[in-house]
GUVEXTOR-528096 format. One record per residue (C-alpha): residue number from 0; x, y, z. Coordinates in nm, 4 decimals. Layout:
BEGIN
+-----+----------+----------+----------+
: seq :     east :    north :       up :
+-----+----------+----------+----------+
: NUM :        X :        Y :        Z :
...
+-----+----------+----------+----------+
//
This chain:
BEGIN
+-----+----------+----------+----------+
: seq :     east :    north :       up :
+-----+----------+----------+----------+
:   0 :  -4.5764 :   1.4993 :   0.2623 :
:   1 :  -4.2939 :   1.4603 :   0.5129 :
:   2 :  -3.9565 :   1.3942 :   0.3533 :
:   3 :  -3.7627 :   1.0785 :   0.4349 :
:   4 :  -3.4446 :   1.1291 :   0.6366 :
:   5 :  -3.0972 :   1.0438 :   0.5076 :
:   6 :  -2.7830 :   1.0299 :   0.7227 :
:   7 :  -2.4345 :   0.9954 :   0.5802 :
:   8 :  -2.0893 :   1.0566 :   0.7238 :
:   9 :  -1.7355 :   1.0814 :   0.5892 :
:  10 :  -1.4339 :   1.0522 :   0.8161 :
:  11 :  -1.2075 :   1.3545 :   0.8560 :
:  12 :  -0.8954 :   1.1694 :   0.7495 :
:  13 :  -0.7564 :   1.3548 :   0.4470 :
:  14 :  -0.8331 :   1.4808 :   0.0995 :
:  15 :  -1.1327 :   1.3147 :  -0.0652 :
:  16 :  -1.1020 :   1.1428 :  -0.3999 :
:  17 :  -1.2877 :   1.0698 :  -0.7213 :
:  18 :  -1.4417 :   0.7546 :  -0.5749 :
:  19 :  -1.5975 :   0.9580 :  -0.2913 :
:  20 :  -1.7278 :   1.2091 :  -0.5449 :
:  21 :  -1.8765 :   0.9640 :  -0.7949 :
:  22 :  -1.9840 :   0.6986 :  -0.5470 :
:  23 :  -2.1376 :   0.9302 :  -0.2895 :
:  24 :  -2.1232 :   1.3056 :  -0.3281 :
:  25 :  -2.2864 :   1.3379 :  -0.6704 :
:  26 :  -2.5790 :   1.1474 :  -0.5222 :
:  27 :  -2.5754 :   1.3657 :  -0.2079 :
:  28 :  -2.6345 :   1.6759 :  -0.4198 :
:  29 :  -2.9363 :   1.5167 :  -0.5902 :
:  30 :  -3.0765 :   1.3790 :  -0.2655 :
:  31 :  -3.1026 :   1.7142 :  -0.0897 :
:  32 :  -3.3892 :   1.8106 :  -0.3206 :
:  33 :  -3.6048 :   1.5134 :  -0.2216 :
:  34 :  -3.4874 :   1.4138 :   0.1271 :
:  35 :  -3.4168 :   1.5676 :   0.4666 :
:  36 :  -3.0389 :   1.5198 :   0.4593 :
:  37 :  -2.7872 :   1.5110 :   0.7451 :
:  38 :  -2.4266 :   1.5084 :   0.6269 :
:  39 :  -2.1860 :   1.4435 :   0.9115 :
:  40 :  -1.8094 :   1.4900 :   0.9296 :
:  41 :  -1.7134 :   1.1865 :   1.1376 :
:  42 :  -1.4131 :   1.3182 :   1.3276 :
:  43 :  -1.4791 :   1.1005 :   1.6351 :
:  44 :  -1.4571 :   0.7884 :   1.4187 :
:  45 :  -1.1201 :   0.9101 :   1.2936 :
:  46 :  -0.9719 :   0.8573 :   1.6415 :
:  47 :  -0.9531 :   0.4785 :   1.5977 :
:  48 :  -0.6210 :   0.5450 :   1.4197 :
:  49 :  -0.3582 :   0.7798 :   1.5653 :
:  50 :  -0.3915 :   1.1256 :   1.4073 :
:  51 :  -0.1891 :   1.4427 :   1.4163 :
:  52 :  -0.4182 :   1.6836 :   1.6113 :
:  53 :  -0.3624 :   1.9802 :   1.3804 :
:  54 :  -0.4168 :   1.7645 :   1.0724 :
:  55 :  -0.7386 :   1.6231 :   1.2200 :
:  56 :  -0.8771 :   1.9757 :   1.2677 :
:  57 :  -0.7693 :   2.0803 :   0.9183 :
:  58 :  -0.9092 :   1.7648 :   0.7614 :
:  59 :  -1.2494 :   1.8334 :   0.9153 :
:  60 :  -1.2525 :   2.1730 :   0.7440 :
:  61 :  -1.1406 :   2.0121 :   0.4172 :
:  62 :  -1.4321 :   1.7692 :   0.4233 :
:  63 :  -1.6741 :   2.0514 :   0.5034 :
:  64 :  -1.5375 :   2.2644 :   0.2172 :
:  65 :  -1.5605 :   1.9619 :  -0.0122 :
:  66 :  -1.9251 :   1.9015 :   0.0785 :
:  67 :  -2.0137 :   2.2588 :  -0.0120 :
:  68 :  -1.7902 :   2.2818 :  -0.3199 :
:  69 :  -1.9542 :   1.9771 :  -0.4807 :
:  70 :  -2.2936 :   2.1458 :  -0.4469 :
:  71 :  -2.4388 :   2.0539 :  -0.1085 :
:  72 :  -2.6308 :   2.3577 :   0.0143 :
:  73 :  -2.6063 :   2.4195 :   0.3922 :
:  74 :  -2.9465 :   2.5912 :   0.3740 :
:  75 :  -3.1067 :   2.2750 :   0.2330 :
:  76 :  -2.9029 :   2.0094 :   0.4134 :
:  77 :  -2.7680 :   1.9848 :   0.7680 :
:  78 :  -2.3854 :   1.9697 :   0.7565 :
:  79 :  -2.2161 :   1.9287 :   1.0933 :
:  80 :  -1.9184 :   1.7976 :   1.2890 :
:  81 :  -1.9900 :   1.4791 :   1.4832 :
:  82 :  -1.7830 :   1.6053 :   1.7780 :
:  83 :  -2.0057 :   1.9125 :   1.8223 :
:  84 :  -2.3145 :   1.7041 :   1.8959 :
:  85 :  -2.2395 :   1.5237 :   2.2238 :
:  86 :  -2.5436 :   1.3007 :   2.1824 :
:  87 :  -2.3417 :   1.0893 :   1.9362 :
:  88 :  -2.0907 :   0.9817 :   2.2004 :
:  89 :  -2.3646 :   0.9318 :   2.4614 :
:  90 :  -2.5881 :   0.7149 :   2.2451 :
:  91 :  -2.2803 :   0.5319 :   2.1178 :
:  92 :  -2.2046 :   0.4243 :   2.4757 :
:  93 :  -2.5644 :   0.3199 :   2.5402 :
:  94 :  -2.5669 :   0.1083 :   2.2235 :
:  95 :  -2.2323 :  -0.0483 :   2.3223 :
:  96 :  -2.4338 :  -0.2044 :   2.6023 :
:  97 :  -2.6857 :  -0.3497 :   2.3561 :
:  98 :  -2.4318 :  -0.4840 :   2.1058 :
:  99 :  -2.2784 :  -0.8295 :   2.1415 :
: 100 :  -1.9066 :  -0.9065 :   2.1242 :
: 101 :  -1.9683 :  -1.1695 :   1.8577 :
: 102 :  -2.1430 :  -0.9169 :   1.6340 :
: 103 :  -1.8546 :  -0.6720 :   1.6571 :
: 104 :  -1.5903 :  -0.9387 :   1.6014 :
: 105 :  -1.7531 :  -1.0318 :   1.2709 :
: 106 :  -1.7197 :  -0.6818 :   1.1267 :
: 107 :  -1.5023 :  -0.7026 :   0.8155 :
: 108 :  -1.3596 :  -0.3540 :   0.8610 :
: 109 :  -1.2414 :  -0.4399 :   1.2117 :
: 110 :  -1.0487 :  -0.7350 :   1.0730 :
: 111 :  -0.9020 :  -0.5249 :   0.7895 :
: 112 :  -0.7964 :  -0.2316 :   1.0071 :
: 113 :  -0.6566 :  -0.4600 :   1.2753 :
: 114 :  -0.4260 :  -0.6196 :   1.0193 :
: 115 :  -0.3147 :  -0.2777 :   0.8904 :
: 116 :  -0.2634 :  -0.1249 :   1.2360 :
: 117 :  -0.1415 :  -0.4217 :   1.4401 :
: 118 :   0.0381 :  -0.1874 :   1.6823 :
: 119 :  -0.2868 :  -0.0080 :   1.7735 :
: 120 :  -0.5783 :  -0.2520 :   1.7979 :
: 121 :  -0.7774 :  -0.0391 :   2.0404 :
: 122 :  -1.1221 :  -0.0776 :   2.1950 :
: 123 :  -1.2594 :   0.2070 :   1.9826 :
: 124 :  -1.1652 :   0.0197 :   1.6658 :
: 125 :  -1.3666 :  -0.2759 :   1.7946 :
: 126 :  -1.6743 :  -0.0858 :   1.9135 :
: 127 :  -1.7037 :   0.1955 :   1.6624 :
: 128 :  -1.9879 :   0.0178 :   1.4730 :
: 129 :  -2.2003 :   0.0895 :   1.7833 :
: 130 :  -2.1104 :   0.4578 :   1.7573 :
: 131 :  -2.1963 :   0.4436 :   1.3880 :
: 132 :  -2.5317 :   0.2925 :   1.4797 :
: 133 :  -2.5861 :   0.5834 :   1.7178 :
: 134 :  -2.5044 :   0.8299 :   1.4397 :
: 135 :  -2.7777 :   0.6820 :   1.2236 :
: 136 :  -3.0437 :   0.6195 :   1.4874 :
: 137 :  -3.0166 :   0.9649 :   1.6490 :
: 138 :  -3.1785 :   1.1203 :   1.3418 :
: 139 :  -3.4330 :   0.8434 :   1.2861 :
: 140 :  -3.2819 :   0.7944 :   0.9413 :
: 141 :  -3.4860 :   0.6111 :   0.6791 :
: 142 :  -3.1924 :   0.5611 :   0.4434 :
: 143 :  -2.8147 :   0.5398 :   0.4759 :
: 144 :  -2.6134 :   0.5870 :   0.1531 :
: 145 :  -2.3447 :   0.3214 :   0.1657 :
: 146 :  -2.1069 :   0.1151 :  -0.0411 :
: 147 :  -2.1103 :  -0.2629 :  -0.0312 :
: 148 :  -1.8164 :  -0.2548 :   0.2129 :
: 149 :  -2.0222 :  -0.0567 :   0.4679 :
: 150 :  -2.3524 :  -0.2388 :   0.4210 :
: 151 :  -2.2588 :  -0.4740 :   0.7064 :
: 152 :  -2.2606 :  -0.1808 :   0.9487 :
: 153 :  -2.6112 :  -0.0757 :   0.8436 :
: 154 :  -2.7296 :  -0.4333 :   0.8948 :
: 155 :  -2.5804 :  -0.4304 :   1.2457 :
: 156 :  -2.7528 :  -0.0967 :   1.3123 :
: 157 :  -3.0833 :  -0.2545 :   1.2160 :
: 158 :  -3.0204 :  -0.5485 :   1.4496 :
: 159 :  -2.9360 :  -0.3175 :   1.7418 :
: 160 :  -3.2409 :  -0.0958 :   1.6775 :
: 161 :  -3.4761 :  -0.3939 :   1.6567 :
: 162 :  -3.3272 :  -0.5388 :   1.9776 :
: 163 :  -3.3762 :  -0.2092 :   2.1634 :
: 164 :  -3.7297 :  -0.1613 :   2.0273 :
: 165 :  -3.8252 :  -0.5121 :   2.1365 :
: 166 :  -3.7044 :  -0.4405 :   2.4912 :
: 167 :  -3.8410 :  -0.0881 :   2.5378 :
: 168 :  -4.1052 :  -0.0309 :   2.2736 :
: 169 :  -4.0904 :   0.1674 :   1.9497 :
: 170 :  -3.7910 :   0.3990 :   1.9850 :
: 171 :  -3.5793 :   0.3852 :   1.6699 :
: 172 :  -3.6777 :   0.3856 :   1.3055 :
: 173 :  -3.5229 :   0.0848 :   1.1275 :
: 174 :  -3.2951 :   0.2246 :   0.8534 :
: 175 :  -3.2415 :   0.0816 :   0.5066 :
: 176 :  -2.9097 :   0.0880 :   0.3157 :
: 177 :  -2.9142 :   0.2976 :   0.0001 :
: 178 :  -2.6640 :   0.1630 :  -0.2545 :
: 179 :  -2.6482 :   0.3443 :  -0.5910 :
: 180 :  -2.6632 :   0.1004 :  -0.8841 :
: 181 :  -2.3865 :   0.2826 :  -1.0703 :
: 182 :  -2.0731 :   0.4412 :  -0.9318 :
: 183 :  -2.0967 :   0.3019 :  -0.5812 :
: 184 :  -1.7557 :   0.1397 :  -0.6097 :
: 185 :  -1.4884 :   0.3191 :  -0.8128 :
: 186 :  -1.1690 :   0.1162 :  -0.8188 :
: 187 :  -0.8037 :   0.2176 :  -0.7956 :
: 188 :  -0.6197 :   0.3077 :  -1.1155 :
: 189 :  -0.3168 :   0.0933 :  -1.0336 :
: 190 :  -0.5093 :  -0.1853 :  -0.8617 :
: 191 :  -0.8514 :  -0.2053 :  -1.0309 :
: 192 :  -0.9476 :  -0.5006 :  -0.8101 :
: 193 :  -0.9493 :  -0.2794 :  -0.4973 :
: 194 :  -1.1662 :   0.0197 :  -0.4147 :
: 195 :  -1.0113 :   0.3622 :  -0.4747 :
: 196 :  -0.8827 :   0.4844 :  -0.1390 :
: 197 :  -0.7030 :   0.7872 :   0.0030 :
: 198 :  -0.4951 :   0.5458 :   0.2104 :
: 199 :  -0.3606 :   0.3577 :  -0.0934 :
: 200 :   0.0173 :   0.3266 :  -0.0922 :
: 201 :   0.0348 :   0.2792 :  -0.4691 :
: 202 :   0.1535 :   0.5893 :  -0.6583 :
: 203 :  -0.1015 :   0.7206 :  -0.9123 :
: 204 :  -0.3714 :   0.4860 :  -0.7777 :
: 205 :  -0.6062 :   0.7566 :  -0.6459 :
: 206 :  -0.7326 :   1.0764 :  -0.8089 :
: 207 :  -0.7806 :   1.3376 :  -0.5390 :
: 208 :  -1.0459 :   1.6018 :  -0.5945 :
: 209 :  -0.7825 :   1.8723 :  -0.5437 :
: 210 :  -0.5395 :   1.7239 :  -0.7996 :
: 211 :  -0.4293 :   1.9606 :  -1.0758 :
: 212 :  -0.5260 :   1.8871 :  -1.4384 :
: 213 :  -0.1669 :   1.7804 :  -1.5028 :
: 214 :  -0.1766 :   1.5337 :  -1.2129 :
: 215 :  -0.5090 :   1.3893 :  -1.3262 :
: 216 :  -0.3862 :   1.3380 :  -1.6835 :
: 217 :  -0.0681 :   1.1703 :  -1.5597 :
: 218 :  -0.2546 :   0.9326 :  -1.3282 :
: 219 :  -0.5133 :   0.8300 :  -1.5888 :
: 220 :  -0.2469 :   0.7740 :  -1.8558 :
: 221 :  -0.0672 :   0.5387 :  -1.6152 :
: 222 :  -0.3859 :   0.3482 :  -1.5236 :
: 223 :  -0.3491 :  -0.0298 :  -1.5448 :
: 224 :  -0.5477 :  -0.1844 :  -1.8316 :
: 225 :  -0.4744 :  -0.5006 :  -2.0370 :
: 226 :  -0.3042 :  -0.6060 :  -2.3592 :
: 227 :  -0.6209 :  -0.6411 :  -2.5695 :
: 228 :  -0.6442 :  -0.2730 :  -2.6603 :
: 229 :  -1.0218 :  -0.2795 :  -2.7130 :
: 230 :  -1.2536 :  -0.0445 :  -2.5226 :
: 231 :  -1.5018 :  -0.3053 :  -2.4040 :
: 232 :  -1.6794 :  -0.3447 :  -2.0702 :
: 233 :  -1.5891 :  -0.6727 :  -1.9011 :
: 234 :  -1.5582 :  -0.6269 :  -1.5252 :
: 235 :  -1.4217 :  -0.9767 :  -1.4649 :
: 236 :  -1.1613 :  -1.0062 :  -1.7409 :
: 237 :  -1.0914 :  -0.6376 :  -1.8078 :
: 238 :  -1.1233 :  -0.4661 :  -1.4651 :
: 239 :  -0.8921 :  -0.1739 :  -1.5468 :
: 240 :  -1.0582 :  -0.0563 :  -1.8666 :
: 241 :  -1.4035 :  -0.1338 :  -1.7227 :
: 242 :  -1.3292 :   0.0946 :  -1.4276 :
: 243 :  -1.2254 :   0.3786 :  -1.6609 :
: 244 :  -1.5397 :   0.3212 :  -1.8676 :
: 245 :  -1.7561 :   0.3436 :  -1.5583 :
: 246 :  -1.5923 :   0.6727 :  -1.4594 :
: 247 :  -1.6343 :   0.8121 :  -1.8102 :
: 248 :  -1.9931 :   0.6884 :  -1.8329 :
: 249 :  -2.1051 :   0.8420 :  -1.5047 :
: 250 :  -1.9470 :   1.1793 :  -1.5784 :
: 251 :  -2.0864 :   1.1935 :  -1.9339 :
: 252 :  -2.4150 :   1.0136 :  -1.8629 :
: 253 :  -2.3418 :   0.7371 :  -2.1144 :
: 254 :  -2.4045 :   0.3626 :  -2.1078 :
: 255 :  -2.1247 :   0.1114 :  -2.1501 :
: 256 :  -2.2659 :   0.0219 :  -2.4928 :
: 257 :  -2.2548 :   0.3869 :  -2.6020 :
: 258 :  -1.8934 :   0.4178 :  -2.4869 :
: 259 :  -1.7943 :   0.0995 :  -2.6720 :
: 260 :  -1.9479 :   0.2410 :  -2.9907 :
: 261 :  -1.7912 :   0.5854 :  -2.9403 :
: 262 :  -1.4395 :   0.4411 :  -2.9101 :
: 263 :  -1.4734 :   0.1542 :  -3.1557 :
: 264 :  -1.1427 :   0.1157 :  -3.3371 :
: 265 :  -0.9622 :   0.3499 :  -3.0965 :
: 266 :  -0.6812 :   0.2391 :  -2.8673 :
: 267 :  -0.6474 :   0.2803 :  -2.4941 :
: 268 :  -0.4276 :   0.5889 :  -2.5338 :
: 269 :  -0.7062 :   0.7874 :  -2.6989 :
: 270 :  -0.9635 :   0.6639 :  -2.4503 :
: 271 :  -0.7484 :   0.7479 :  -2.1476 :
: 272 :  -0.7023 :   1.1057 :  -2.2664 :
: 273 :  -1.0803 :   1.1362 :  -2.3112 :
: 274 :  -1.1362 :   1.0002 :  -1.9589 :
: 275 :  -0.8818 :   1.2424 :  -1.8115 :
: 276 :  -1.0313 :   1.5413 :  -1.9955 :
: 277 :  -1.3804 :   1.4491 :  -1.8695 :
: 278 :  -1.2568 :   1.4287 :  -1.5095 :
: 279 :  -1.0690 :   1.7599 :  -1.5399 :
: 280 :  -1.3750 :   1.9362 :  -1.6833 :
: 281 :  -1.6024 :   1.7861 :  -1.4170 :
: 282 :  -1.3789 :   1.8865 :  -1.1255 :
: 283 :  -1.2744 :   2.2332 :  -1.2447 :
: 284 :  -1.5716 :   2.4207 :  -1.0865 :
: 285 :  -1.5257 :   2.2184 :  -0.7679 :
: 286 :  -1.1555 :   2.3066 :  -0.7404 :
: 287 :  -1.2216 :   2.6802 :  -0.7753 :
: 288 :  -1.5025 :   2.6791 :  -0.5169 :
: 289 :  -1.3020 :   2.4610 :  -0.2769 :
: 290 :  -1.0019 :   2.6955 :  -0.2839 :
: 291 :  -1.2295 :   2.9950 :  -0.2159 :
: 292 :  -1.3846 :   2.8199 :   0.0853 :
: 293 :  -1.0537 :   2.7066 :   0.2353 :
: 294 :  -0.9275 :   3.0648 :   0.2108 :
: 295 :  -1.2134 :   3.1751 :   0.4383 :
: 296 :  -1.2158 :   2.9505 :   0.7494 :
: 297 :  -1.4427 :   3.1921 :   0.9425 :
: 298 :  -1.7195 :   3.1267 :   0.6922 :
: 299 :  -1.6725 :   2.7515 :   0.7325 :
: 300 :  -1.6917 :   2.7906 :   1.1107 :
: 301 :  -2.0267 :   2.9679 :   1.0811 :
: 302 :  -2.1584 :   2.6849 :   0.8629 :
: 303 :  -2.0599 :   2.3985 :   1.0928 :
: 304 :  -2.1813 :   2.5827 :   1.4057 :
: 305 :  -2.5192 :   2.6430 :   1.2414 :
: 306 :  -2.5367 :   2.2802 :   1.1291 :
: 307 :  -2.4446 :   2.1464 :   1.4736 :
: 308 :  -2.7211 :   2.3507 :   1.6389 :
: 309 :  -2.9807 :   2.2156 :   1.3966 :
: 310 :  -2.8517 :   1.8572 :   1.4298 :
: 311 :  -2.8546 :   1.8740 :   1.8089 :
: 312 :  -3.2183 :   1.9814 :   1.8174 :
: 313 :  -3.3104 :   1.6496 :   1.6560 :
: 314 :  -3.0490 :   1.4317 :   1.8289 :
: 315 :  -3.1393 :   1.5531 :   2.1784 :
: 316 :  -3.5017 :   1.4443 :   2.1360 :
: 317 :  -3.3980 :   1.0905 :   2.0449 :
: 318 :  -3.1490 :   1.0663 :   2.3313 :
: 319 :  -3.4060 :   1.1963 :   2.5820 :
: 320 :  -3.6483 :   0.9264 :   2.4725 :
: 321 :  -3.3766 :   0.6608 :   2.5075 :
: 322 :  -3.2696 :   0.7814 :   2.8527 :
: 323 :  -3.6300 :   0.7988 :   2.9750 :
: 324 :  -3.6911 :   0.4390 :   2.8623 :
: 325 :  -3.3767 :   0.2856 :   3.0144 :
: 326 :  -3.3964 :   0.4845 :   3.3397 :
: 327 :  -3.1101 :   0.7305 :   3.3020 :
: 328 :  -3.1509 :   1.0739 :   3.4635 :
: 329 :  -3.0222 :   1.3487 :   3.2358 :
+-----+----------+----------+----------+
//
């Protein structure tokens, strides 16, 4: 039976964090056994914000090394750089011409990034959802792993694909968002009402995957909680402790009820140390593998070149079909 196709991409914009790992990458590792997976390093998307060129190159390698270090097997999954497969940019432009201004102006992320980068509200920032749609549709993806904050982009992709199919006949598969029930949204340690982010300006808010054990312990100990002192899951009234419980539960495969029972009568200090120790133990194998990979950039180059070749074989077929239907000579 033919496997369903999954496409996911992470921008090459810096070190990845615990939220990326729990909310996405742990699921990526499981998915590669049951799905035909394409894991893209979205370095073209990163251009919507001004980047240091050398850092952008290095960050792409960091994301690639992270993918592999968490357990994604380049022999089972296709891992590639978006920039190496020119069909992404080409289909992105085509889909720009089938996406309406009103649709793009309603994108929440456009509004958020525009407010954060008021000095650089560029056309790419406005139209990159069309490029994202191209990323997905090139591989005829059935599913797109996404958080709630990105679900809007998958819905737009569906609208664009349906519009194109209606005009030119069956061309694109209509993708579905795949949102994990648990761990899809890990919150910041200092601001547990906002998603954990590598761009957070709050000190100790984000646990990076490359943080040392000492750094992890320090950040978890300083995590914002509440004055009640009871380890109890209540996302609305106790967002800080609930976030730590979710992290602990996912890593240790425990329900919130089991965690409440385990730490009954214990204070937050004891629980925070347990959370930190679980994170440290979970990330220790990753950190060792990651450092080995980053010390051997030639090996990483071989992996992304191999992945790009495989990705392009699929992407070129989709783009040819699109060009044939709209009357573009290749």
